[in-house]
py3Dmol code that shows the C-alpha trace and the ligand (Angstrom):
import py3Dmol

protein = """\
ATOM      1  CA  MET A   1      -9.436  -4.252  -2.386  1.00  0.00           C
ATOM      2  CA  LEU A   2      -8.137  -1.492  -0.031  1.00  0.00           C
ATOM      3  CA  VAL A   3      -4.382  -0.421   0.265  1.00  0.00           C
ATOM      4  CA  VAL A   4      -3.508   1.144   3.568  1.00  0.00           C
ATOM      5  CA  ALA A   5      -0.506   3.403   3.651  1.00  0.00           C
ATOM      6  CA  ALA A   6       1.092   5.708   6.140  1.00  0.00           C
ATOM      7  CA  HIS A   7       2.140   8.448   3.577  1.00  0.00           C
ATOM      8  CA  PRO A   8       0.947   9.345   0.051  1.00  0.00           C
ATOM      9  CA  ASP A   9       3.644   7.517  -2.128  1.00  0.00           C
ATOM     10  CA  ASP A  10       4.087   4.433  -0.005  1.00  0.00           C
ATOM     11  CA  ALA A  11       1.446   2.525  -1.930  1.00  0.00           C
ATOM     12  CA  GLU A  12       2.883   3.472  -5.228  1.00  0.00           C
ATOM     13  CA  ILE A  13       6.386   2.595  -4.196  1.00  0.00           C
ATOM     14  CA  GLY A  14       5.550  -0.698  -2.573  1.00  0.00           C
ATOM     15  CA  LEU A  15       2.650  -1.856  -4.565  1.00  0.00           C
ATOM     16  CA  GLY A  16       2.222   0.252  -7.502  1.00  0.00           C
ATOM     17  CA  GLY A  17       2.720  -2.536 -10.327  1.00  0.00           C
ATOM     18  CA  THR A  18       0.261  -4.753  -8.381  1.00  0.00           C
ATOM     19  CA  ILE A  19      -2.368  -2.100  -8.093  1.00  0.00           C
ATOM     20  CA  ALA A  20      -2.202  -1.438 -11.734  1.00  0.00           C
ATOM     21  CA  LEU A  21      -2.636  -5.147 -12.523  1.00  0.00           C
ATOM     22  CA  LEU A  22      -5.587  -5.477 -10.126  1.00  0.00           C
ATOM     23  CA  THR A  23      -7.414  -2.476 -11.628  1.00  0.00           C
ATOM     24  CA  ALA A  24      -6.608  -3.427 -15.318  1.00  0.00           C
ATOM     25  CA  SER A  25      -8.332  -6.627 -14.508  1.00  0.00           C
ATOM     26  CA  GLY A  26     -11.613  -4.717 -13.346  1.00  0.00           C
ATOM     27  CA  LEU A  27     -11.087  -4.753  -9.649  1.00  0.00           C
ATOM     28  CA  LYS A  28     -11.860  -1.852  -7.653  1.00  0.00           C
ATOM     29  CA  VAL A  29      -9.040  -0.744  -5.649  1.00  0.00           C
ATOM     30  CA  GLY A  30      -9.059   2.184  -3.045  1.00  0.00           C
ATOM     31  CA  ILE A  31      -6.062   3.786  -1.209  1.00  0.00           C
ATOM     32  CA  VAL A  32      -6.095   5.074   2.324  1.00  0.00           C
ATOM     33  CA  ASP A  33      -3.317   7.229   3.720  1.00  0.00           C
ATOM     34  CA  LEU A  34      -3.311   7.687   7.264  1.00  0.00           C
ATOM     35  CA  THR A  35      -1.303  10.973   7.140  1.00  0.00           C
ATOM     36  CA  ASP A  36      -0.957  13.528   4.442  1.00  0.00           C
ATOM     37  CA  GLY A  37       2.787  12.895   4.428  1.00  0.00           C
ATOM     38  CA  GLU A  38       3.458  16.657   5.192  1.00  0.00           C
ATOM     39  CA  PRO A  39       5.730  18.364   6.333  1.00  0.00           C
ATOM     40  CA  THR A  40       8.411  17.493   4.037  1.00  0.00           C
ATOM     41  CA  PRO A  41      11.627  19.646   2.812  1.00  0.00           C
ATOM     42  CA  HIS A  42      10.011  20.474  -0.609  1.00  0.00           C
ATOM     43  CA  GLY A  43       6.352  19.654  -0.077  1.00  0.00           C
ATOM     44  CA  ASP A  44       3.112  21.403   1.315  1.00  0.00           C
ATOM     45  CA  PRO A  45      -0.226  19.907   2.092  1.00  0.00           C
ATOM     46  CA  ALA A  46      -2.227  21.142  -0.931  1.00  0.00           C
ATOM     47  CA  THR A  47       0.619  20.008  -3.568  1.00  0.00           C
ATOM     48  CA  ARG A  48       1.038  16.526  -1.941  1.00  0.00           C
ATOM     49  CA  ARG A  49      -2.739  15.895  -2.113  1.00  0.00           C
ATOM     50  CA  GLU A  50      -2.810  16.715  -5.765  1.00  0.00           C
ATOM     51  CA  GLU A  51       0.243  14.549  -6.298  1.00  0.00           C
ATOM     52  CA  ALA A  52      -1.486  11.585  -4.529  1.00  0.00           C
ATOM     53  CA  GLN A  53      -4.793  12.114  -6.542  1.00  0.00           C
ATOM     54  CA  ARG A  54      -2.830  12.231  -9.830  1.00  0.00           C
ATOM     55  CA  ALA A  55      -0.842   8.989  -8.987  1.00  0.00           C
ATOM     56  CA  ALA A  56      -4.186   7.157  -7.857  1.00  0.00           C
ATOM     57  CA  LYS A  57      -5.773   7.997 -11.018  1.00  0.00           C
ATOM     58  CA  LEU A  58      -2.669   6.808 -13.145  1.00  0.00           C
ATOM     59  CA  LEU A  59      -2.775   3.474 -11.506  1.00  0.00           C
ATOM     60  CA  GLY A  60      -6.630   3.223 -11.901  1.00  0.00           C
ATOM     61  CA  ALA A  61      -7.576   3.442  -8.192  1.00  0.00           C
ATOM     62  CA  CYS A  62     -11.165   4.095  -7.783  1.00  0.00           C
ATOM     63  CA  ASP A  63     -10.589   6.597  -4.874  1.00  0.00           C
ATOM     64  CA  ARG A  64      -8.138   7.713  -2.460  1.00  0.00           C
ATOM     65  CA  MET A  65      -8.727   9.122   1.027  1.00  0.00           C
ATOM     66  CA  ILE A  66      -6.283  10.719   3.327  1.00  0.00           C
ATOM     67  CA  LEU A  67      -7.297  10.295   7.091  1.00  0.00           C
ATOM     68  CA  GLY A  68      -5.234  13.170   8.319  1.00  0.00           C
ATOM     69  CA  PHE A  69      -3.296  11.516  11.352  1.00  0.00           C
ATOM     70  CA  PRO A  70      -0.253  13.249  12.200  1.00  0.00           C
ATOM     71  CA  ASN A  71       2.794  12.572   9.996  1.00  0.00           C
ATOM     72  CA  ARG A  72       6.049  11.724  11.511  1.00  0.00           C
ATOM     73  CA  TYR A  73       4.262  10.917  14.798  1.00  0.00           C
ATOM     74  CA  LEU A  74       1.635   8.473  13.608  1.00  0.00           C
ATOM     75  CA  GLN A  75       0.632   6.183  16.690  1.00  0.00           C
ATOM     76  CA  ASP A  76      -1.166   2.934  16.689  1.00  0.00           C
ATOM     77  CA  THR A  77      -3.901   4.475  19.043  1.00  0.00           C
ATOM     78  CA  VAL A  78      -7.707   3.281  19.566  1.00  0.00           C
ATOM     79  CA  GLU A  79      -8.765   6.600  17.642  1.00  0.00           C
ATOM     80  CA  ALA A  80      -6.615   5.502  14.487  1.00  0.00           C
ATOM     81  CA  ARG A  81      -7.801   1.927  14.843  1.00  0.00           C
ATOM     82  CA  ILE A  82     -11.477   2.957  14.760  1.00  0.00           C
ATOM     83  CA  ALA A  83     -10.952   5.373  12.035  1.00  0.00           C
ATOM     84  CA  LEU A  84      -9.610   2.587   9.817  1.00  0.00           C
ATOM     85  CA  ALA A  85     -12.017  -0.017  11.071  1.00  0.00           C
ATOM     86  CA  GLU A  86     -14.750   2.510   9.865  1.00  0.00           C
ATOM     87  CA  VAL A  87     -13.309   2.574   6.575  1.00  0.00           C
ATOM     88  CA  TYR A  88     -13.238  -1.157   6.377  1.00  0.00           C
ATOM     89  CA  ARG A  89     -16.657  -1.550   7.609  1.00  0.00           C
ATOM     90  CA  THR A  90     -18.203   0.926   5.139  1.00  0.00           C
ATOM     91  CA  ARG A  91     -16.084  -0.383   2.004  1.00  0.00           C
ATOM     92  CA  ARG A  92     -16.016  -3.967   2.953  1.00  0.00           C
ATOM     93  CA  PRO A  93     -12.766  -4.709   0.976  1.00  0.00           C
ATOM     94  CA  ARG A  94     -12.287  -8.506  -0.118  1.00  0.00           C
ATOM     95  CA  ALA A  95      -8.621  -7.860   0.696  1.00  0.00           C
ATOM     96  CA  VAL A  96      -6.699  -5.405   2.571  1.00  0.00           C
ATOM     97  CA  PHE A  97      -2.862  -4.573   1.657  1.00  0.00           C
ATOM     98  CA  ALA A  98      -1.018  -3.199   4.567  1.00  0.00           C
ATOM     99  CA  LEU A  99       2.554  -1.829   5.121  1.00  0.00           C
ATOM    100  CA  LEU A 100       4.857  -4.648   6.167  1.00  0.00           C
ATOM    101  CA  GLY A 101       5.853  -4.342   9.951  1.00  0.00           C
ATOM    102  CA  GLN A 102       9.517  -4.725   9.175  1.00  0.00           C
ATOM    103  CA  ASP A 103      10.528  -1.166   8.768  1.00  0.00           C
ATOM    104  CA  GLN A 104      12.840   1.504  10.276  1.00  0.00           C
ATOM    105  CA  HIS A 105      10.408   4.370   9.824  1.00  0.00           C
ATOM    106  CA  PRO A 106       8.143   4.660  13.029  1.00  0.00           C
ATOM    107  CA  ASP A 107       5.132   5.752  10.877  1.00  0.00           C
ATOM    108  CA  HIS A 108       5.251   2.688   8.814  1.00  0.00           C
ATOM    109  CA  LEU A 109       5.451   0.630  11.863  1.00  0.00           C
ATOM    110  CA  ALA A 110       2.457   2.222  13.296  1.00  0.00           C
ATOM    111  CA  ALA A 111       0.418   1.982   9.896  1.00  0.00           C
ATOM    112  CA  ALA A 112       1.247  -1.872   9.962  1.00  0.00           C
ATOM    113  CA  ALA A 113      -0.178  -2.113  13.451  1.00  0.00           C
ATOM    114  CA  ILE A 114      -3.140   0.164  12.768  1.00  0.00           C
ATOM    115  CA  ALA A 115      -4.124  -1.816   9.753  1.00  0.00           C
ATOM    116  CA  ARG A 116      -3.960  -5.017  11.400  1.00  0.00           C
ATOM    117  CA  HIS A 117      -5.807  -3.976  14.573  1.00  0.00           C
ATOM    118  CA  ALA A 118      -8.231  -2.137  12.657  1.00  0.00           C
ATOM    119  CA  ARG A 119      -9.190  -5.452  11.039  1.00  0.00           C
ATOM    120  CA  PHE A 120     -10.122  -6.911  14.464  1.00  0.00           C
ATOM    121  CA  TYR A 121     -11.951  -3.688  15.461  1.00  0.00           C
ATOM    122  CA  ALA A 122     -14.115  -3.797  12.373  1.00  0.00           C
ATOM    123  CA  LYS A 123     -15.792  -6.849  13.267  1.00  0.00           C
ATOM    124  CA  LEU A 124     -17.086  -5.730  16.698  1.00  0.00           C
ATOM    125  CA  SER A 125     -20.646  -5.569  17.432  1.00  0.00           C
ATOM    126  CA  LYS A 126     -22.602  -3.126  19.874  1.00  0.00           C
ATOM    127  CA  THR A 127     -20.180  -0.126  18.978  1.00  0.00           C
ATOM    128  CA  ASP A 128     -20.763   3.424  17.719  1.00  0.00           C
ATOM    129  CA  MET A 129     -18.445   2.844  14.920  1.00  0.00           C
ATOM    130  CA  ALA A 130     -20.023   3.684  11.490  1.00  0.00           C
ATOM    131  CA  GLY A 131     -21.097   0.733   9.053  1.00  0.00           C
ATOM    132  CA  GLU A 132     -21.832  -2.978  10.057  1.00  0.00           C
ATOM    133  CA  PRO A 133     -19.415  -5.407  11.463  1.00  0.00           C
ATOM    134  CA  TYR A 134     -17.056  -6.877   8.932  1.00  0.00           C
ATOM    135  CA  TYR A 135     -13.833  -8.784   9.027  1.00  0.00           C
ATOM    136  CA  PRO A 136     -11.730  -8.364   5.842  1.00  0.00           C
ATOM    137  CA  PRO A 137     -11.031 -11.929   4.803  1.00  0.00           C
ATOM    138  CA  LEU A 138      -7.554 -11.388   3.568  1.00  0.00           C
ATOM    139  CA  LEU A 139      -4.715  -9.236   4.846  1.00  0.00           C
ATOM    140  CA  LEU A 140      -1.625  -8.985   2.712  1.00  0.00           C
ATOM    141  CA  GLN A 141       1.389  -6.860   3.143  1.00  0.00           C
ATOM    142  CA  TYR A 142       3.620  -4.864   0.915  1.00  0.00           C
ATOM    143  CA  ALA A 143       7.057  -3.324   1.456  1.00  0.00           C
ATOM    144  CA  THR A 144       8.081   0.258   1.335  1.00  0.00           C
ATOM    145  CA  SER A 145      10.821  -0.414   3.865  1.00  0.00           C
ATOM    146  CA  HIS A 146      13.466   1.883   5.161  1.00  0.00           C
ATOM    147  CA  LEU A 147      15.116  -1.279   6.605  1.00  0.00           C
ATOM    148  CA  ARG A 148      18.598  -1.946   5.039  1.00  0.00           C
ATOM    149  CA  ARG A 149      18.011  -5.746   4.685  1.00  0.00           C
ATOM    150  CA  VAL A 150      16.691  -8.128   2.213  1.00  0.00           C
ATOM    151  CA  LEU A 151      13.012  -8.894   2.884  1.00  0.00           C
ATOM    152  CA  LEU A 152      11.718 -12.446   2.176  1.00  0.00           C
ATOM    153  CA  PRO A 153       8.374 -12.385   0.664  1.00  0.00           C
ATOM    154  CA  THR A 154       5.629 -14.937   0.714  1.00  0.00           C
ATOM    155  CA  ALA A 155       5.095 -14.318  -3.067  1.00  0.00           C
ATOM    156  CA  ILE A 156       6.233 -12.194  -5.884  1.00  0.00           C
ATOM    157  CA  VAL A 157       3.988 -10.682  -8.400  1.00  0.00           C
ATOM    158  CA  ASP A 158       5.050 -10.390 -12.053  1.00  0.00           C
ATOM    159  CA  ILE A 159       4.658  -6.614 -12.661  1.00  0.00           C
ATOM    160  CA  SER A 160       6.757  -6.523 -15.948  1.00  0.00           C
ATOM    161  CA  GLY A 161       3.451  -5.302 -17.824  1.00  0.00           C
ATOM    162  CA  THR A 162       3.008  -2.442 -15.244  1.00  0.00           C
ATOM    163  CA  PHE A 163       6.532  -1.374 -14.115  1.00  0.00           C
ATOM    164  CA  GLU A 164       6.576   1.651 -16.363  1.00  0.00           C
ATOM    165  CA  LEU A 165       3.143   2.631 -15.248  1.00  0.00           C
ATOM    166  CA  LYS A 166       4.366   2.253 -11.514  1.00  0.00           C
ATOM    167  CA  LEU A 167       7.302   4.456 -12.150  1.00  0.00           C
ATOM    168  CA  ARG A 168       5.146   7.100 -13.667  1.00  0.00           C
ATOM    169  CA  ALA A 169       3.013   7.142 -10.542  1.00  0.00           C
ATOM    170  CA  VAL A 170       5.799   7.402  -8.192  1.00  0.00           C
ATOM    171  CA  LEU A 171       7.229  10.274 -10.297  1.00  0.00           C
ATOM    172  CA  CYS A 172       3.891  12.059  -9.758  1.00  0.00           C
ATOM    173  CA  TYR A 173       5.305  13.037  -6.413  1.00  0.00           C
ATOM    174  CA  GLU A 174       7.590  15.793  -7.885  1.00  0.00           C
ATOM    175  CA  THR A 175       7.826  17.372  -4.313  1.00  0.00           C
ATOM    176  CA  GLN A 176       9.291  14.173  -2.957  1.00  0.00           C
ATOM    177  CA  PHE A 177      11.566  12.923  -5.780  1.00  0.00           C
ATOM    178  CA  GLY A 178      11.801  15.660  -8.537  1.00  0.00           C
ATOM    179  CA  TRP A 179      15.234  16.616  -6.940  1.00  0.00           C
ATOM    180  CA  ARG A 180      16.433  12.919  -6.662  1.00  0.00           C
ATOM    181  CA  ARG A 181      14.843  11.377  -9.527  1.00  0.00           C
ATOM    182  CA  ASP A 182      17.702   9.370 -10.890  1.00  0.00           C
ATOM    183  CA  LEU A 183      18.543   7.844  -7.513  1.00  0.00           C
ATOM    184  CA  LEU A 184      14.924   6.909  -7.074  1.00  0.00           C
ATOM    185  CA  LEU A 185      14.386   5.381 -10.461  1.00  0.00           C
ATOM    186  CA  ASP A 186      17.714   3.517 -10.068  1.00  0.00           C
ATOM    187  CA  ARG A 187      16.758   2.112  -6.663  1.00  0.00           C
ATOM    188  CA  LEU A 188      13.218   1.164  -7.749  1.00  0.00           C
ATOM    189  CA  THR A 189      14.506  -0.609 -10.840  1.00  0.00           C
ATOM    190  CA  THR A 190      17.147  -2.528  -9.151  1.00  0.00           C
ATOM    191  CA  THR A 191      14.682  -3.746  -6.491  1.00  0.00           C
ATOM    192  CA  ALA A 192      12.097  -4.653  -9.118  1.00  0.00           C
ATOM    193  CA  LYS A 193      14.601  -6.681 -11.095  1.00  0.00           C
ATOM    194  CA  PHE A 194      15.912  -8.237  -8.143  1.00  0.00           C
ATOM    195  CA  TYR A 195      12.514  -9.806  -7.024  1.00  0.00           C
ATOM    196  CA  GLY A 196      11.727 -10.416 -10.739  1.00  0.00           C
ATOM    197  CA  ALA A 197      14.667 -12.439 -11.017  1.00  0.00           C
ATOM    198  CA  LYS A 198      13.635 -14.757  -8.224  1.00  0.00           C
ATOM    199  CA  ILE A 199      10.583 -15.875 -10.367  1.00  0.00           C
ATOM    200  CA  GLY A 200      12.183 -15.409 -13.764  1.00  0.00           C
ATOM    201  CA  VAL A 201      10.594 -12.329 -15.016  1.00  0.00           C
ATOM    202  CA  ALA A 202      11.677  -8.904 -15.786  1.00  0.00           C
ATOM    203  CA  TYR A 203      10.248  -7.149 -12.849  1.00  0.00           C
ATOM    204  CA  GLY A 204       8.673  -8.277  -9.565  1.00  0.00           C
ATOM    205  CA  GLU A 205       6.776  -6.941  -6.468  1.00  0.00           C
ATOM    206  CA  PRO A 206       7.085  -8.861  -3.277  1.00  0.00           C
ATOM    207  CA  ILE A 207       3.898  -9.616  -1.257  1.00  0.00           C
ATOM    208  CA  PHE A 208       4.049 -10.838   2.348  1.00  0.00           C
ATOM    209  CA  SER A 209       1.298 -12.796   3.958  1.00  0.00           C
ATOM    210  CA  PRO A 210       1.225 -12.647   7.936  1.00  0.00           C
ATOM    211  CA  GLU A 211      -1.192 -15.759   7.798  1.00  0.00           C
ATOM    212  CA  GLU A 212      -1.208 -18.860   5.852  1.00  0.00           C
ATOM    213  CA  LEU A 213      -1.788 -17.900   2.279  1.00  0.00           C
ATOM    214  CA  PRO A 214      -5.145 -19.320   1.075  1.00  0.00           C
ATOM    215  CA  ILE A 215      -5.400 -20.587  -2.483  1.00  0.00           C
ATOM    216  CA  TRP A 216      -8.904 -20.517  -3.799  1.00  0.00           C
ATOM    217  CA  ASP A 217      -7.789 -21.229  -7.393  1.00  0.00           C
ATOM    218  CA  PRO A 218      -5.080 -23.730  -7.766  1.00  0.00           C
ATOM    219  CA  VAL A 219      -5.212 -23.389 -11.767  1.00  0.00           C
ATOM    220  CA  GLY A 220      -4.298 -19.784 -11.329  1.00  0.00           C
ATOM    221  CA  LEU A 221      -1.094 -20.894  -9.889  1.00  0.00           C
ATOM    222  CA  LEU A 222       0.213 -22.584 -13.119  1.00  0.00           C
ATOM    223  CA  PRO A 223       2.649 -20.634 -15.030  1.00  0.00           C
ATOM    224  CA  ARG A 224       1.197 -18.886 -18.057  1.00  0.00           C
TER     225      ARG A 224
END
"""
ligand_1 = """\
1
ZN
Zn 6.024 6.460 3.933
"""
view = py3Dmol.view(width=600, height=400)
view.addModel(protein, "pdb")
view.setStyle({"model": 0}, {"cartoon": {"style": "trace"}})
view.addModel(ligand_1, "xyz")
view.setStyle({"model": 1}, {"stick": {}})
view.zoomTo()
view.show()
């Protein structure tokens, strides 16, 4: 599995509980950040990278790469699509988790488009791109949205068992949240409880599918 983010911390905030569940089950999950997330008021590139690696390790991710496109000014360019398509072609993930294209942050909107378009580019033949043609069979989306509205997911993952780990991973980003820790914890907890309540569990994480969601294992749909 490959999680594509605009900034280091997007993956943890939107999908941290699910990533921890996937890695705990033995699946390999990689994270790709399209930018290094800097500059920010209290961060610097080296510290942000160190925080990102620490958070990824905590969630059990097998690796994390930062592609180095410009933070704040991320654009859905051919160059960005090709760079990410090469990651798809060489890593060949069974599923890609991309940012949801409903957002107020321009970088998040660009990242959503890049992740989607890179999927199409990745299958092209007769190109100079690294790796062999490959089309990731499943594209799902997660929300780290600045949009002030309730987002209606396709499905909700029960992250009751990994919610604490998710919070710890997010708090690795001291440069981003150390000075507003209580506010962040309150927001993440409220959101996770809201989505959890919709499926009758303590904490939930919303997942979105831009295409019809295939069900390969109907037995796995049954409540535990
Ligand atoms: Zn972000």
